[in-house]
C-alpha distance (Angstrom), angle and dihedral (degrees) to the residues before:
residue distance angle dihedral
X1 . . .
X2 3.78 . .
X3 3.79 115.2 .
X4 3.78 90.2 -122.5
X5 3.79 90.4 63.9
X6 3.81 94.4 61.1
X7 3.82 106.5 103.5
X8 3.81 90.4 -156.3
X9 3.81 90.5 60.0
X10 3.81 91.9 46.7
X11 3.81 90.2 50.4
X12 3.82 91.1 48.7
X13 3.80 91.9 50.0
X14 3.79 92.8 49.1
X15 3.79 100.4 38.9
X16 3.80 103.3 33.9
X17 3.80 102.4 29.0
X18 3.82 99.1 27.5
X19 3.81 93.5 -129.5
X20 3.79 109.6 167.9
X21 3.79 122.3 -117.4
X22 3.81 89.4 -120.6
X23 3.81 91.5 55.5
X24 3.79 91.5 48.8
X25 3.80 92.0 48.3
X26 3.81 91.7 51.0
X27 3.80 91.4 48.1
X28 3.81 91.0 48.0
X29 3.81 90.0 55.6
X30 3.81 89.1 51.5
X31 3.81 90.7 47.5
X32 3.82 89.0 51.6
X33 3.81 90.2 53.2
X34 3.80 91.3 54.9
X35 3.79 101.1 -101.5
X36 3.79 92.2 132.7
X37 3.79 140.5 -84.4
X38 3.81 117.7 -33.2
X39 3.84 97.4 -105.0
X40 3.81 91.3 51.5
X41 3.80 92.1 47.9
X42 3.80 90.9 50.9
X43 3.80 90.4 51.3
X44 3.81 94.9 42.6
X45 3.81 90.5 55.4
X46 3.81 92.9 46.3
X47 3.79 94.3 -111.0
X48 3.80 92.9 125.0
X49 3.79 130.3 25.0
X50 3.78 126.1 -118.0
X51 3.81 88.3 -104.6
X52 3.79 90.2 53.5
X53 3.80 90.1 47.9
X54 3.81 88.0 55.3
X55 3.82 88.9 50.4
X56 3.81 90.4 52.5
X57 3.81 92.3 51.0
X58 3.82 91.3 46.9
X59 3.80 89.3 50.4
X60 3.81 91.2 48.5
X61 3.82 90.0 51.5
X62 3.81 89.6 52.1
X63 3.80 92.6 48.6
X64 3.81 91.5 47.0
X65 3.81 90.9 50.1
X66 3.80 91.4 53.2
X67 3.81 94.3 49.0
């Protein structure tokens, strides 16, 4: 499963980092075309900061540890 298809990640991006739905949709299309995982695409296109990218990876580590 692509990262961008995880509803928990989408919710985190929208609720905690205030990433717009339009930005997420654009990044998901790029992820689908092989440009990298969703968080990296968001960062690469300037839609999240490096600090926010770190927050996403920390969140992913937490989610992975729980599962």
